[in-house]
C-alpha positions as CSV (number, residue, x, y, z in Angstrom):
1,M,-10.8,-17.5,-31.1
2,T,-11.7,-17.2,-27.9
3,Q,-9.0,-15.4,-25.7
4,T,-9.2,-17.1,-22.1
5,L,-7.9,-14.6,-19.5
6,H,-6.1,-16.8,-16.4
7,I,-6.8,-15.0,-13.0
8,V,-4.1,-16.5,-10.3
9,G,-5.1,-15.8,-6.5
10,G,-9.1,-15.7,-5.7
11,G,-8.8,-13.0,-3.5
12,M,-10.0,-9.5,-3.5
13,A,-7.9,-8.5,-5.9
14,G,-8.7,-11.7,-8.7
15,S,-12.2,-11.6,-7.8
16,E,-12.6,-8.2,-8.6
17,A,-10.6,-8.8,-11.7
18,A,-12.9,-11.4,-13.2
19,W,-15.7,-10.3,-12.8
20,Q,-14.8,-7.1,-14.5
21,A,-13.4,-9.1,-17.4
22,A,-16.0,-11.1,-17.3
23,K,-18.9,-8.6,-17.7
24,L,-16.9,-7.4,-20.7
25,G,-17.5,-10.7,-22.4
26,V,-14.1,-12.1,-21.5
27,E,-13.5,-15.7,-21.2
28,V,-12.4,-16.1,-17.6
29,V,-10.8,-18.9,-15.5
30,I,-9.7,-18.2,-11.7
31,H,-7.2,-19.9,-10.4
32,E,-7.4,-20.5,-6.4
33,M,-4.8,-23.2,-4.6
34,R,-7.2,-23.4,-1.8
35,P,-8.2,-25.7,-0.5
36,E,-6.1,-28.0,-1.7
37,V,-3.4,-25.9,-0.3
38,G,-4.0,-23.6,2.7
39,T,-2.4,-20.7,4.2
40,F,-1.8,-20.2,7.7
41,A,-4.5,-17.3,7.6
42,H,-7.1,-19.1,5.2
43,R,-10.1,-21.0,7.2
44,T,-11.7,-22.0,3.9
45,G,-11.8,-22.2,-0.1
46,N,-13.9,-19.8,-0.7
47,L,-13.1,-16.1,-3.1
48,A,-12.1,-13.1,-1.6
49,E,-11.9,-14.5,2.2
50,M,-11.4,-11.8,4.4
51,V,-8.4,-13.4,6.9
52,C,-7.8,-10.0,8.9
53,S,-9.9,-7.0,9.9
54,N,-13.6,-7.0,8.1
55,S,-13.6,-2.9,7.9
56,F,-13.3,-1.7,4.6
57,R,-12.4,1.6,6.6
58,S,-14.0,5.5,5.9
59,D,-17.2,5.1,3.5
60,D,-16.9,9.1,3.5
61,D,-16.4,9.5,-0.1
62,E,-15.3,13.6,0.4
63,Q,-13.0,13.9,3.0
64,N,-11.3,10.5,3.0
65,A,-9.3,8.9,-0.1
66,V,-10.5,5.3,0.4
67,G,-14.1,6.6,1.0
68,L,-13.5,8.2,-2.5
69,L,-12.0,4.8,-3.7
70,H,-15.1,2.7,-2.6
71,W,-17.1,5.5,-4.6
72,E,-14.9,4.8,-8.3
73,M,-15.6,1.3,-7.5
74,R,-19.2,1.7,-7.1
75,A,-19.7,4.1,-10.3
76,A,-17.1,1.0,-12.5
77,E,-20.1,-1.8,-10.6
78,G,-17.4,-3.5,-9.0
79,L,-18.3,-6.6,-7.0
80,I,-16.6,-6.4,-3.9
81,M,-18.3,-3.2,-3.1
82,A,-22.1,-4.2,-3.8
83,T,-21.2,-7.3,-2.0
84,A,-20.2,-5.3,1.2
85,D,-22.5,-2.9,0.6
86,K,-25.3,-6.0,1.2
87,H,-23.2,-7.7,4.4
88,R,-22.7,-4.3,5.8
89,L,-22.6,-4.2,9.7
90,P,-23.3,-1.3,11.9
91,A,-19.9,0.4,12.2
92,G,-20.2,4.5,12.4
93,G,-18.6,6.2,9.3
94,A,-16.9,3.1,8.4
95,L,-17.6,0.3,5.8
96,A,-17.3,-3.5,7.8
97,V,-19.2,-6.3,6.8
98,D,-20.4,-9.5,7.8
99,R,-17.0,-11.7,6.7
100,D,-18.7,-14.8,5.9
101,P,-21.4,-14.2,4.0
102,F,-19.1,-11.7,2.3
103,A,-17.0,-14.6,1.3
104,E,-19.9,-16.8,0.3
105,D,-21.8,-14.4,-2.2
106,V,-18.6,-13.1,-3.7
107,T,-17.8,-16.5,-4.7
108,A,-21.6,-17.6,-5.9
109,A,-22.1,-14.9,-8.2
110,L,-18.6,-14.9,-9.9
111,K,-19.4,-19.0,-10.4
112,A,-23.1,-18.1,-11.4
113,L,-21.5,-16.4,-14.4
114,P,-21.6,-18.5,-17.8
115,N,-18.0,-17.4,-18.3
116,V,-16.3,-17.7,-15.3
117,R,-14.7,-21.0,-14.0
118,V,-13.2,-21.7,-10.8
119,E,-10.1,-24.4,-11.2
120,Y,-8.4,-25.4,-7.5
121,G,-4.9,-25.9,-7.7
122,E,-1.6,-24.1,-7.2
123,I,0.1,-22.4,-10.0
124,T,3.6,-22.6,-9.6
125,E,5.5,-20.9,-12.7
126,L,5.0,-17.2,-14.9
127,P,3.9,-18.5,-17.7
128,R,4.8,-17.3,-21.2
129,E,1.9,-17.5,-23.5
130,G,-2.0,-16.5,-22.9
131,H,-3.2,-13.6,-21.1
132,W,-2.6,-13.8,-17.1
133,I,-3.2,-11.9,-13.9
134,F,-1.5,-12.7,-10.8
135,A,-3.7,-11.5,-8.2
136,T,-1.9,-13.6,-5.6
137,G,-1.6,-11.5,-2.6
138,P,0.9,-11.6,0.4
139,L,0.7,-15.1,0.8
140,T,2.2,-16.3,-2.1
141,S,3.0,-19.6,-2.1
142,S,6.8,-20.7,-1.5
143,A,7.1,-22.1,-4.7
144,L,5.3,-19.1,-7.2
145,G,7.3,-16.5,-5.4
146,Q,10.6,-18.3,-5.9
147,A,9.6,-18.3,-10.1
148,I,8.6,-14.7,-9.3
149,Q,12.1,-14.2,-7.8
150,A,13.8,-15.8,-10.6
151,E,12.0,-13.9,-13.4
152,T,12.0,-10.0,-11.5
153,G,15.7,-10.9,-9.5
154,A,16.7,-11.3,-6.4
155,D,15.7,-7.4,-5.1
156,A,13.1,-6.7,-6.7
157,L,10.6,-9.3,-4.3
158,A,10.1,-8.6,-1.0
159,F,9.0,-12.2,1.3
160,F,9.0,-9.6,4.6
161,D,8.7,-5.8,4.7
162,A,10.4,-3.4,7.2
163,I,7.6,-0.5,7.2
164,A,9.2,2.7,8.9
165,P,6.0,5.6,9.5
166,I,4.9,8.3,6.9
167,V,3.9,11.3,7.6
168,Y,2.2,13.8,6.1
169,A,4.4,16.8,5.2
170,E,1.6,19.2,6.3
171,S,1.2,18.4,9.5
172,I,5.1,18.9,10.1
173,D,6.2,21.6,12.6
174,M,8.5,23.6,10.5
175,T,9.5,26.4,13.3
176,K,11.3,23.2,15.4
177,A,12.0,21.1,11.7
178,W,14.4,22.0,9.1
179,M,15.4,20.9,5.5
180,Q,19.0,19.9,5.2
181,S,21.2,16.4,4.3
182,R,23.9,15.6,6.6
183,Y,27.1,17.0,5.9
184,D,25.4,19.2,3.0
185,K,26.0,15.7,1.0
186,G,24.5,16.7,-3.0
187,E,25.4,18.6,-5.6
188,T,22.2,20.5,-6.2
189,E,20.4,22.6,-3.3
190,A,17.3,19.8,-3.6
191,E,20.0,17.1,-2.7
192,R,21.1,19.0,-0.3
193,R,17.8,19.6,1.3
194,A,16.8,15.8,0.9
195,Y,15.9,15.4,4.4
196,L,13.6,16.7,7.0
197,N,15.1,16.5,10.4
198,C,13.6,17.1,13.8
199,P,16.2,17.5,17.0
200,M,16.4,16.1,20.6
201,D,18.1,17.4,23.2
202,R,19.2,15.0,25.9
203,A,16.2,14.8,28.0
204,Q,13.6,14.8,25.2
205,Y,15.8,11.6,23.6
206,E,16.1,9.8,27.3
207,A,12.0,10.2,27.6
208,F,11.7,9.0,24.4
209,I,14.0,5.6,24.8
210,D,11.9,5.3,27.9
211,A,8.8,5.5,26.2
212,L,9.8,3.5,23.0
213,L,10.9,0.5,25.5
214,A,7.8,0.7,27.2
215,A,5.2,0.6,24.6
216,D,2.7,-2.2,23.9
217,K,4.2,-4.4,21.1
218,T,3.3,-6.5,18.5
219,E,3.3,-10.5,18.6
220,F,3.8,-11.9,15.7
221,H,1.7,-15.1,14.1
222,E,3.3,-18.1,13.2
223,G,5.3,-17.3,9.4
224,E,5.7,-14.0,10.2
225,A,9.0,-12.2,11.0
226,G,10.6,-12.6,14.6
227,S,7.8,-15.6,14.8
228,S,9.3,-18.8,16.5
229,P,11.2,-20.4,15.6
230,N,13.6,-17.8,15.4
231,P,11.9,-15.2,17.1
232,T,14.6,-12.5,17.4
233,Q,16.1,-13.2,13.6
234,Y,15.6,-10.0,11.3
235,F,16.6,-8.8,8.4
236,D,20.1,-6.7,8.1
237,G,18.8,-3.1,8.4
238,C,15.6,-3.4,9.0
239,L,15.8,-3.8,12.8
240,P,12.6,-2.7,14.8
241,I,13.8,0.9,16.7
242,E,12.4,-0.8,20.0
243,V,14.8,-3.8,19.5
244,M,18.0,-1.1,18.9
245,A,16.7,0.5,22.1
246,E,17.1,-3.0,23.9
247,R,20.5,-3.4,22.9
248,G,21.4,-0.2,24.8
249,R,19.9,3.1,25.7
250,E,23.1,5.1,23.1
251,T,22.3,2.8,20.0
252,L,19.4,4.7,18.2
253,R,22.0,7.8,18.7
254,H,24.6,5.9,17.1
255,G,21.9,4.9,14.4
256,P,19.2,6.5,12.4
257,M,19.0,9.2,15.2
258,K,22.7,10.0,15.1
259,P,23.3,14.0,15.4
260,V,26.1,14.6,13.4
261,G,26.8,16.3,9.8
262,L,23.5,18.6,11.0
263,T,22.8,22.5,11.9
264,N,19.6,23.3,13.5
265,P,19.2,26.8,11.4
266,H,16.1,27.6,14.4
267,Q,19.2,27.3,17.0
268,P,22.5,27.2,15.2
269,E,24.2,27.4,18.5
270,V,22.5,24.7,20.4
271,K,24.0,20.9,19.2
272,A,21.5,18.8,19.3
273,H,21.4,15.2,21.2
274,A,19.9,13.6,18.1
275,V,17.9,14.3,15.1
276,V,14.9,11.9,13.9
277,Q,15.5,12.4,9.8
278,L,12.5,12.4,7.4
279,R,13.0,11.6,4.1
280,R,10.7,12.2,1.1
281,D,8.1,9.5,0.2
282,N,6.8,10.6,-3.1
283,A,7.6,12.8,-6.2
284,L,4.6,15.7,-5.2
285,G,6.5,15.8,-1.6
286,T,3.5,15.7,0.1
287,L,5.1,12.6,2.5
288,Y,7.6,11.9,4.5
289,N,9.1,8.8,5.3
290,I,10.9,8.3,9.1
291,V,14.1,7.1,8.2
292,G,15.1,3.9,9.6
293,F,11.6,3.9,12.5
294,Q,10.5,0.4,11.3
295,T,8.3,-0.8,14.1
296,K,6.5,-3.6,15.8
297,M,4.7,-1.0,18.4
298,K,1.1,-1.6,18.3
299,Y,-0.9,1.3,16.3
300,G,-2.2,3.1,19.5
301,A,1.4,3.3,21.1
302,Q,3.0,4.2,18.2
303,T,1.2,7.4,17.4
304,E,1.9,8.1,21.0
305,V,5.5,7.5,20.6
306,L,6.4,9.2,17.7
307,R,4.5,12.8,18.3
308,M,7.4,12.9,21.4
309,I,9.3,14.2,18.4
310,P,9.8,17.6,18.4
311,G,8.5,18.9,15.1
312,L,6.0,15.9,14.8
313,E,3.2,16.7,17.8
314,Q,0.2,17.1,15.6
315,A,1.6,14.5,13.2
316,R,-0.6,13.1,10.8
317,F,0.0,9.1,9.6
318,A,-0.3,8.6,5.9
319,R,0.7,5.0,7.1
320,L,2.1,3.7,10.8
321,G,4.9,1.2,10.9
322,G,5.0,-2.7,11.4
323,I,7.0,-5.5,10.5
324,H,5.5,-8.6,8.9
325,R,4.9,-11.1,5.9
326,N,4.2,-9.3,2.8
327,T,5.3,-10.7,-0.5
328,F,5.5,-7.3,-3.1
329,I,7.1,-7.0,-5.6
330,N,8.7,-3.8,-7.0
331,S,6.2,-2.3,-9.1
332,P,7.7,0.7,-9.7
333,T,10.7,-0.9,-11.5
334,L,8.8,-3.8,-12.5
335,L,5.4,-3.0,-13.9
336,D,4.5,-0.1,-16.9
337,A,1.3,1.8,-16.6
338,Q,-0.5,-1.1,-17.6
339,M,0.6,-3.0,-14.9
340,R,2.2,-5.6,-17.7
341,L,5.5,-7.5,-16.0
342,K,7.6,-5.3,-18.3
343,S,10.3,-8.8,-18.9
344,R,6.7,-10.9,-19.7
345,P,3.9,-8.5,-21.3
346,N,1.4,-11.4,-21.4
347,I,1.4,-11.3,-17.7
348,R,-0.3,-8.4,-15.3
349,F,-0.3,-8.2,-11.3
350,A,-2.9,-7.1,-9.0
351,G,-3.5,-6.3,-5.7
352,Q,-1.5,-6.7,-2.6
353,I,1.2,-8.1,-4.5
354,T,2.2,-5.1,-6.5
355,G,2.7,-2.8,-3.2
356,V,-0.4,-1.7,-2.0
357,E,-2.2,-2.3,1.3
358,G,-5.4,-2.9,2.3
359,Y,-8.4,-4.9,1.2
360,V,-10.4,-2.0,-0.9
361,E,-6.8,-0.9,-2.4
362,S,-6.2,-4.4,-3.1
363,A,-9.6,-5.0,-5.3
364,A,-9.1,-1.4,-6.5
365,M,-5.9,-2.6,-8.6
366,G,-7.7,-5.9,-9.4
367,L,-10.6,-3.8,-11.4
368,L,-8.4,-2.1,-13.0
369,A,-6.2,-5.0,-14.0
370,G,-9.4,-6.9,-15.2
371,R,-10.4,-4.3,-17.3
372,M,-6.7,-3.4,-18.9
373,A,-7.5,-7.1,-19.6
374,A,-10.1,-7.1,-21.3
375,A,-9.5,-4.1,-23.3
376,E,-6.4,-6.0,-24.8
377,I,-7.9,-9.1,-25.1
378,L,-11.3,-7.1,-27.0
379,G,-8.5,-5.2,-29.1
380,Q,-10.8,-2.3,-27.9
381,P,-8.3,0.9,-26.9
382,L,-7.9,2.0,-23.1
383,A,-7.1,5.7,-21.8
384,P,-4.6,5.9,-19.1
385,V,-6.5,5.7,-15.5
386,P,-6.8,9.6,-14.9
387,Q,-3.8,10.2,-12.6
388,D,-6.3,12.8,-10.5
389,S,-9.1,9.9,-9.7
390,A,-8.5,7.7,-6.6
391,M,-7.7,4.8,-8.9
392,G,-5.2,6.4,-10.7
393,A,-3.2,7.8,-7.8
394,L,-2.5,4.3,-6.6
395,I,-1.9,2.9,-9.9
396,H,0.7,6.0,-10.6
397,H,2.6,5.5,-7.3
398,I,3.0,1.8,-7.6
399,T,3.8,2.1,-11.6
400,G,6.4,5.0,-11.7
401,G,5.4,7.6,-8.9
402,A,7.1,6.1,-5.8
403,E,11.0,5.9,-4.8
404,A,11.7,2.6,-6.2
405,R,14.8,1.8,-4.2
406,T,12.6,3.0,-0.9
407,F,9.5,1.1,-2.2
408,Q,7.0,-0.1,0.3
409,P,3.3,-1.5,0.7
410,M,1.0,1.7,0.8
411,N,-2.4,2.7,1.5
412,V,-4.5,5.1,-0.4
413,N,-4.2,8.6,0.8
414,F,-4.4,12.0,0.0
415,G,-0.8,12.9,-0.2
416,L,-0.7,10.7,-3.4
417,F,-2.8,13.4,-5.2
418,R,-1.3,16.2,-7.4
419,P,-2.1,19.8,-5.4
420,V,-5.1,21.1,-6.6
421,D,-4.2,24.6,-7.3
422,G,-6.0,27.6,-5.7
423,L,-6.2,26.2,-2.4
424,K,-4.9,27.2,1.2
425,G,-2.6,24.7,2.5
426,G,-2.4,23.9,6.5
427,R,-4.5,22.4,8.4
428,R,-7.1,25.1,8.3
429,G,-8.1,24.4,4.6
430,R,-7.9,20.7,4.7
431,K,-11.5,20.1,4.6
432,D,-12.2,22.4,1.4
433,R,-8.9,20.8,0.3
434,Y,-9.9,17.3,0.4
435,K,-13.4,18.1,-1.3
436,A,-11.5,19.6,-3.7
437,Y,-9.5,16.5,-4.3
438,T,-12.7,14.3,-4.2
439,D,-15.0,16.1,-6.7
440,R,-12.2,16.3,-9.4
441,A,-11.5,12.7,-9.0
442,K,-15.2,11.7,-9.3
443,S,-15.2,14.2,-12.6
444,A,-11.9,12.3,-13.6
445,W,-13.2,9.0,-13.3
446,T,-16.5,9.1,-14.5
447,E,-15.4,10.7,-17.7
448,W,-12.8,7.8,-17.9
449,L,-15.9,5.4,-17.3
450,S,-17.8,6.8,-20.2
451,A,-14.9,5.6,-22.1
452,A,-14.0,2.4,-21.6
453,P,-14.6,-0.4,-23.6
454,R,-17.6,-2.1,-23.9
455,K,-19.5,-5.8,-23.1
456,A,-18.1,-8.1,-26.4
457,A,-21.4,-8.8,-28.9
């Protein structure tokens, strides 16, 4: 008896999942609510419609993590990358595409497969039987969102995210910063040193507030947090730092930048006027989240202002901050290593709803979900995705590597990779280290693909 794979959502993730499963011989139905049910962002009913940037970012597969992800998707004969290459636009070292022909070709390629069917209409429930992948993205419909929330719990689904910037640990100047938890709280030494602290004197703090208030801010679109009709309605605990500053120049000093309970070992006799705290954001300790610094500053202004913080003058950011609508689940809590919903293992999630950020990352998780679902349907064993590949680093992050309590969407970056033994740290050795990451990843990914399921006879 033929077992059909149902995929809800025809964006980057859903399209790639359908392609991968169908090429292995599985019958696939793509359920796409557009154009019958529209969103404020989409214009067409095409699959894989690009609604924001037309860039897939860097295509450098030796020095950039997203470029490495491009390479891995090409090696897996992915539809999204092949179509992007076909419609490539001049963009220096980046991969930018002509978005309308791109979406038209993805749609045509999937509809041309004899074992793929596209059904238009909204899915509003989580089925209890059959093989399903939900890849509905950040604009998941209200009805389906409610169904997901009912299954996973009120706290496991975020309809808006308040994103604080994330800094590469190696780019922080530890001659100015230090490790200490407030009041040295914690039972173990690691807990007592769980936070990284950047001190400010009064003049630095006042200059920072001035820059924060003057910085260019992002305007929200209709349907996003902070937009009309409630432009000032933010979630408790998720106020942008510039909104706090607008409420009074001392507000931040009594909030996320309070200096109490901390002693600077570089200058123990000097009491800081304010302190910016960073918290480790992954198990490897390669990424640090700036605590309480969700912001709606534009990216250029954000980088400039944040580098005013002592210790972050040369900071490199794995992710900049922001506040916007982005429906996503708490994947580290809810999904197993096969991207299945633990409470309903007949359902997988893929794409941005799992907590990855960006077109490429979404398509990559669709690629994995499609292959995993196909392997299950075909009864062929599938080895775990190698953690040292870009794919593996991402899926490990969202299914257990990230801190569930503070989980937020993430782009692929080398901070998610396990360190390579025997390489020098710091900025001087970065080029060699990134090349070592990519060499190791390509080898691991190639080996995994060679043992992947084959097309059904």
